[in-house]
C-alpha positions, 0 to 999 in steps of 0.5 A, spaced: 243 054 495 250 053 491 255 059 490 261 060 486 265 065 483 261 071 482 255 067 481 249 064 486 244 059 485 238 056 488 233 050 487 227 055 486 221 049 485 223 042 486 221 036 482 215 035 486 212 042 485 214 044 492 216 052 492 223 053 496 221 060 499 226 059 505 232 058 499 229 064 495 229 069 501 236 067 502 238 067 495 235 074 495 239 077 501 245 074 498 244 077 491 242 084 494 236 084 490 231 088 494 236 094 493 235 094 486 228 096 485 225 096 478 232 095 475 233 088 474 231 083 469 229 075 469 230 071 464 228 063 463 229 058 458 225 052 456 226 047 451 226 039 450 230 035 455 238 034 454 237 040 449 243 044 452 239 049 456 244 049 462 250 049 458 247 055 454 246 059 460 252 057 464 256 060 457 251 065 456 251 068 463 256 065 467 252 061 472 253 054 475 247 050 473 248 042 473 250 040 465 249 033 462 255 028 462 254 026 455 259 020 457 254 017 462 248 017 457 242 022 455 238 023 461 234 028 465 239 033 469 235 039 471 229 037 475 224 043 477 226 050 476 233 053 478 235 060 479 241 063 479 244 070 478 248 072 472 255 074 473 258 081 471 251 083 467 248 090 469 243 091 471 242 085 476 239 079 471 236 073 474 236 066 470 231 061 471 233 054 468 226 050 467 226 042 467 226 040 460 220 038 456 218 031 453 223 027 458 222 020 459 223 020 466 216 024 467 213 020 461 206 022 458 204 025 465 209 031 464 204 035 461 201 038 467 208 040 470 210 042 463 204 047 463 205 050 470 212 051 469 211 054 463 206 059 465 210 061 471 216 062 467 212 067 462 209 070 469 215 072 472 220 073 466 222 079 462 225 074 457 224 067 455 229 063 451 226 057 447 232 052 446 230 048 439 234 044 434 236 047 427 233 041 424 226 041 427 225 048 423 220 046 418 218 040 420 211 038 422 212 034 428 218 038 430 220 037 438 219 044 439 212 045 437 208 042 443 213 046 447 210 052 443 203 050 443 204 050 451 207 057 451 201 060 447 196 056 451 198 058 458 198 065 455 191 065 454 190 064 462 195 070 463 192 076 464 199 081 463 199 088 461 206 087 458 210 084 452 214 078 453 220 077 449 221 070 446 228 069 444 228 063 439 235 060 440 237 055 434 242 050 436 247 046 432 246 051 426 247 048 419 250 052 413 243 054 411 243 062 413 239 065 418 236 069 413 233 063 410 231 060 417 228 066 420 222 067 416 220 059 416 221 059 423 216 065 424 211 062 419 211 056 424 210 060 430 204 064 427 201 057 425 201 055 432 199 061 435 193 061 430 191 054 432 191 055 439 184 056 442 183 063 444 177 066 448 172 070 444 175 077 445 182 075 443 180 071 437 183 076 432 189 078 436 195 078 433 202 074 436 205 081 436 200 084 442 203 079 447 210 077 444 216 080 442 219 075 437 227 074 437 231 069 433 238 067 434 242 061 431 248 058 435 253 053 432 254 046 435 257 046 442 260 040 441 263 040 434 265 048 434 266 050 441 270 056 439 265 059 434 259 057 439 263 061 445 264 067 440 257 067 438 255 066 445 259 072 447 256 076 442 249 074 444 251 076 451 252 083 450 245 084 448 243 082 455 247 088 458 242 094 460 236 090 457 231 094 461 233 100 457 227 102 452 228 098 446 232 093 450 230 085 450 226 087 457 224 094 455 217 093 457 217 095 464 209 095 465 207 090 471 214 089 473 214 087 480 219 091 485 225 087 487 223 087 494 216 084 492 219 079 488 220 073 493 212 074 495 210 075 488 213 069 485 210 065 491 203 067 490 204 066 482 206 059 484 200 058 489 195 060 484 198 056 478 198 050 483 191 051 484 189 051 477 187 058 477 187 063 472 193 068 473 191 075 473 198 079 473 195 086 474 191 084 480 197 080 482 201 086 482 196 090 486 196 084 491 203 084 491 204 091 492 199 091 498 202 086 502 209 088 500 208 096 502 204 093 508 210 089 510 215 095 508 210 100 512 210 096 518 218 095 518 219 102 517 214 103 523 218 099 527 225 102 525 222 109 527 220 106 534 227 104 535 230 110 533 235 112 538 233 120 537 226 119 537 227 115 544 231 120 547 226 125 545 220 121 547 223 120 554 225 127 555 218 130 553 215 126 559 219 131 564 219 137 560 219 141 554 224 139 548 227 145 544 226 144 537 221 138 538 217 139 532 223 140 527 227 134 530 221 130 530 219 132 523 226 130 520 225 123 523 219 122 520 221 125 513 227 120 514 222 114 515 217 116 509 221 120 504 224 118 498 229 124 499 236 121 501 238 124 507 243 119 510 237 114 512 236 110 506 235 104 510 229 107 514 225 110 508 219 108 506 218 111 499 225 109 497 223 102 498 215 102 495 216 107 490 216 101 484 210 098 487 203 100 485 202 108 486 195 107 489 197 102 493 203 105 495 200 112 497 194 108 501 200 104 505 204 111 506 198 114 508 197 109 513 204 109 515 204 116 516 197 115 520 201 110 525 207 114 526 203 120 527 199 116 532 205 113 535 208 120 536 201 124 538 202 122 546 209 126 546 206 131 542 201 132 547 205 132 552 210 137 549 204 142 548 202 140 555 209 143 558 208 149 553 201 150 556 203 149 563 210 153 563 206 159 559 201 159 565 206 159 570 210 165 567 203 169 566 202 168 573 208 170 575 209 176 570 201 178 572 203 178 580 209 182 578 205 187 574 200 188 580 205 189 585 209 194 581 202 198 581 200 197 574 192 197 573 189 191 574 185 191 567 192 194 563 196 188 566 191 183 565 191 185 557 198 186 557 200 179 560 195 175 556 197 178 549 204 177 551 204 170 554 199 168 548 204 170 543 209 166 547 205 160 547 204 161 539 211 161 539 212 155 543 207 151 539 210 153 532 216 150 535 212 144 537 209 143 530 210 137 526 210 138 519 206 131 517 201 132 522 194 136 521 192 136 528 187 141 531 191 144 536 186 150 538 184 146 544 190 147 547 190 154 546 183 155 548 185 151 554 190 156 556 186 162 554 181 159 559 186 157 564 189 165 564 182 168 564 180 163 570 186 165 573 185 173 572 178 172 574 180 168 581 186 174 582 180 179 580 176 176 585 181 176 591 184 183 589 176 186 590 175 182 596 182 184 599 180 191 597 173 191 600 176 188 606 181 193 607 175 199 606 171 195 611 176 194 616 177 202 615 170 203 616 170 198 622 175 202 625 172 209 624 165 207 626 165 202 632 169 206 637 165 213 636 159 209 635 160 206 642 162 212 645 156 216 642 151 210 645 154 210 652 153 218 652 146 217 649 142 224 648 137 227 644 143 228 639 146 221 639 143 218 633 143 224 628 151 224 630 151 217 629 148 218 622 152 224 620 159 220 622 156 214 618 155 218 612 162 222 613 166 215 613 162 212 608 163 217 603 170 217 605 170 209 604 166 210 597 171 215 594 177 211 596 174 204 593 171 208 587 178 210 585 181 204 587 176 200 582 178 205 576 184 200 575 179 194 574 175 197 568 169 195 571 162 196 568 157 201 572 153 195 574 158 191 578 161 197 581 155 200 583 154 193 587 160 194 590 159 201 592 152 199 595 155 193 599 160 197 602 155 202 604 150 197 607 156 194 610 157 201 614 150 201 616 151 194 618 157 196 622 153 201 626 147 197 627 151 191 630 154 196 634 148 198 636 145 191 638 151 190 642 150 196 646 143 194 647 145 188 649 148 191 655 143 197 656 142 195 663 149 195 665 150 202 662 143 205 665 146 203 672 153 206 670 149 212 668 145 212 675 151 211 679 155 217 676 149 222 677 147 219 683 154 219 687 157 225 684 156 232 684 156 237 678 163 237 679 164 230 678 166 230 685 163 224 690 157 226 694 158 226 702 151 226 704 151 231 709 143 232 710 143 238 705 142 234 699 135 233 696 136 225 695 129 225 691 131 230 686 138 227 685 134 220 684 129 223 679 135 226 675 139 220 675 133 215 673 131 220 668 138 220 665 138 212 665 131 212 662 133 217 656 139 212 655 134 206 655 129 210 650 136 212 645 137 204 645 130 202 644 131 203 636 135 204 631 134 211 628 138 212 622 133 215 618 129 222 619 123 219 621 120 221 628 118 217 634 115 217 640 119 212 644 122 217 649 115 220 651 112 213 651 117 211 656 117 217 660 110 217 661 109 210 663 115 209 667 117 216 670 110 220 671 108 218 678 101 221 678 100 218 671 102 211 673 097 212 679 091 214 674 093 208 669 092 204 675 086 207 677 083 206 670 087 199 668 080 196 667 079 200 661 086 202 659 091 198 656 099 199 658 103 202 652 109 198 654 105 191 653 107 190 646 112 187 642 113 193 637 114 200 637 109 204 633 112 207 626 118 203 628 119 196 624 122 190 627 128 190 623 130 197 627 127 195 634 133 194 639 129 193 645 121 192 645 116 195 649 115 189 654 123 188 654 124 196 656 118 195 662 122 189 664 129 192 664 126 198 668 123 194 673 130 190 674 134 197 674 130 200 679 130 194 683 138 194 683 139 201 684 134 202 690 139 199 695 144 205 693 138 210 694 136 207 701 144 207 703 144 214 701 138 216 705 141 212 711 148 216 711 144 222 711 140 221 717 146 218 720 150 225 719 144 229 722 145 225 728 152 225 729 152 233 728 146 235 733 149 235 740 143 239 743 139 234 747 131 234 745 127 240 747 123 236 752 130 234 755 132 241 756 125 243 759 126 237 764 133 239 766 131 246 767 125 244 771 129 238 775 135 242 776 133 249 778 135 248 785 142 245 783 143 252 779 141 256 785 146 253 789 151 254 784 149 261 784 149 262 792 156 259 792 161 262 787 166 257 789 162 252 786 161 256 780 169 257 779 170 249 780 164 248 775 168 253 770 175 250 771 171 243 769 168 246 763 175 249 761 178 242 762 172 239 758 173 244 753 180 243 752 179 235 752 174 236 747 178 240 742 184 236 743 181 230 742 176 232 736 171 229 739 166 231 734 170 229 728 171 222 731 164 221 732 163 222 724 165 215 723 160 212 728 159 211 735 163 205 736 169 207 731 169 214 735 169 211 742 175 206 740 179 212 737 178 216 743 179 210 748 186 210 745 187 217 745 184 220 752 190 218 757 196 221 752 192 227 751 190 228 758 197 227 761 200 232 755 195 237 757 196 236 765 204 237 763 203 243 759 199 246 765 204 244 770 209 248 766 205 254 765 205 253 757 199 255 753 195 249 751 196 248 743 190 250 739 187 244 735 185 249 730 189 247 724 188 255 721 192 257 727 197 251 728 200 249 722 203 243 725 197 240 727 194 242 720 199 237 717 198 232 722 190 233 721 191 232 713 196 226 714 192 222 719 185 225 718 184 224 711 183 217 711 178 218 716 175 223 712 174 218 706 172 213 711 167 217 713 165 219 706 165 212 704 161 210 710 156 215 709 155 213 701 155 205 702 150 206 708 154 203 714 148 205 719 142 201 719 137 202 713 132 202 718 133 209 720 131 212 713 126 207 711 121 213 712 124 217 707 126 212 702 119 209 702 117 216 699 122 215 693 120 208 691 114 211 686 120 216 683 
C-alpha cells in the first residue's frame, strides 16, 4: 500500500489474479471507508495499454498511480488492478486502475484476464471510464472495439438491477467538434451492442436499460498540457456529489454498504475466477447476510464487554439493582438502535442500515435474541431477588399485623394485596423494553409462596390456639376428675359429666370467638370444635384409665381410712367396745363402691348393674355360699371379660379383673383386721383385774380358815389394812393400770425403774407427817401436767400398739375367722 499527501492506494489484484484481501482491509481502515455507509462511489477505468489511463486518473482524482515513462519506451505499466482514494472529492470516491487491454506482455492470452477484470469493474463500479483515442472513432478496426465487445459480453453474465455509467473519454481530441464526434461514437456503440450475443429474454433490450452513456473529450496531454489540465479540472467537478440523484452515480440500487465492500469485492472476484455467472442481487443478499452477522457478533461482543452491563451483572448476583430494567434497556438500545446516543461505535442499526432490509431485520432480530439470552439470567436473578425480598417483607409485615391483634384473614388479605402490588412495582422497574418474556411465572410463584406461608402460619396459629384451649381443658379437668374418682360415690360420674360439659362449653365458646378472625367455613370450624370436644372427653377417659390402673391402691387407702378412723376422723383405739365386724364390712363396702365406680366410664345416661353384680358376687356371704352350693349348675357372674350393656371402649376394669383385684384387696387388708382383733383382745385382758370366777371360789374355799383367823385377831386385821393402804398408795402413785396398757413386759420394765424412788418418797412423806400427793390429775395440777408430758407418748404408743397388733395374733384367731367371709 502506497501513501502520499491526501491519497492512499493498494494493489487490489495482482497480475496473476490473486486478490489482496489483507491489503484491501488495511486500505479500508486507512481511508475509513466503513464509516461511509452508502455515501461512497467507485470509479474504474478501462482502455488499451499505454493509452494514458493512469495519467488521466492522477490528474483527475489526485491519485498516485504509476505512469509510463515515455523516454523508456511504451510498455505495460499497470499490472492487475490498483485501487486508490480520490483526494479532496466528496463523498468518498474510490478509483480502480485496470490493466490495459491488448498488451503485448500478455499476448493473445490476455482475453481471459481482460474479461475477468472488466466483469469485476462493472460489478463493483458505479462509473466506468473507457479511455479511447480520438482517431479510433468511426474506424472499423479501432482499438476500442474489442474492449467494448468485452464489456457488453460480460454484462450478459452480470445480473445487476442498477445502471452503470459508461463515460467514454476521448483522448487527444482533434479539431473536429465534440458535437460531431459524439453521434458517430454512439452509433458505433449501438452497433457493437447489437452484435453482442444475448439471451433470448434480452434480445430486444436496448443499451439504455443497462448503461448511462456519457462522452467527454480531452486535449493531448503531451502537446496541450495546460489545456488538458483545464479540461480535467472541469471534468473533476462532475464527480463531486456524484451519488446525488441525477449525478454520475445517482442510481444507488444494489449498492453494497461501505462496511461490506471488502467482503463483497472478494466474493465477486471469487465467483468471477470460478467462471460463474455473477448474480449481483443474490450477491448483495449474501454480502448483507455475512456482514450483518459479523456486525451482530461484533455488537454482541461489545455489549458483553460493556462496563456498565458487567457491573450490573455482578451486582445483581448479590441483590436487586435499582433501575435495572431502564438501565439495561438503554444499553440494549445503544447496541441496537440507529439513534445517536453517544455510542455510535456500538450501534447495529447504524452500521447495518444500508444492507438488504430483510437480511438486516433478520440479523437484528437474531442479535436481539442473543443479547436477551445473554441478559436473561441476570433478569431472572433480579426477579428472584424481588420475589424473595417481597416474600420476606410480607412475612415480617404479616407477623407484625398478627401480633398487633389484627384478624388473621384481614391481615392475610391486606398484606397479600400490598406486597403483590409491591412486587408488581419492582417487576415494572426490572422490565426490559426489548424483551417480551412471560414473567407471570415469577408472580405466580410469589403468590404460591405467600399462600403457602399463610397456610403454614394459619396451621401453626390454629394448632397453637387449639393447644392453648386443650391445655386449659387439661388444667380444668385433670385435677377435679381425679379428686372425684378418688372419692368415688354414686354421684361421681354425673358430677364428672357435668364438669366436662361445663368446661367443654366454656372452651368451645372461647375458641369459637378466636376462630372468627380466621374466616373459616362452617365445616372446618365444626371440625375443630368437635376435635376439642373429643379432646375433653379423651382427657376424662385418660384420667379415668389412669385412676383405674391404681384402683387397688385407692381401695386400700379407702379401707384404711374407714377402718382405722372413726366418724370424726380420729384414729381408732381398739378398747373392746368396737364392732370390728361392722366396721370391716362398712370399709369393704366403701372400697367395693370405689371399684364399681372405676369399672367403667359412664359419661352417657345409660344405666348399668355393675355395682349390684359386684356386691352380690363379692359382699353377700349368704349368696356366695348358695352360689358355691349351686356352682355345678350356675355360672359365676364375674367370670367374663365384659360387662353387660357396657362396650369394651368404655370398660376400665373387666369383671374378671374385678374379681382378681378384690381377692388381692382382701388378702392385703386381712392383716389389718387381724391386728385390730388382737389389739382389742389385749386391751380386754389388760383392763380385767379380777381373777376368774373359779379362782374366786377356790380362794373362798381354801382361804376360809385364814379369813376366820383374821377375824379372831384384830391386830392381824389392822396389819392387813395397813398393808392394803400401802399397796393402794403404791398402786395409785405408780399408776400400775396405766403402765400395763402397753403390755406386760413394758409395764414391768417401767415399774422396776419407778418402784424404789416412789416407795422412798412415800415413806419420807409418811415420816414427815404429810398427806401423800394424790395421783388423780383432776385434784393435782402438777401431776396432771406431768401426766400429759410423760404419759402422752405412752398413750400414743398404746394406741399404735393396739392398732398395729403388737400382741400375738393368736389371741384373736377365733374372732378373726368369723370375719373372713365378710
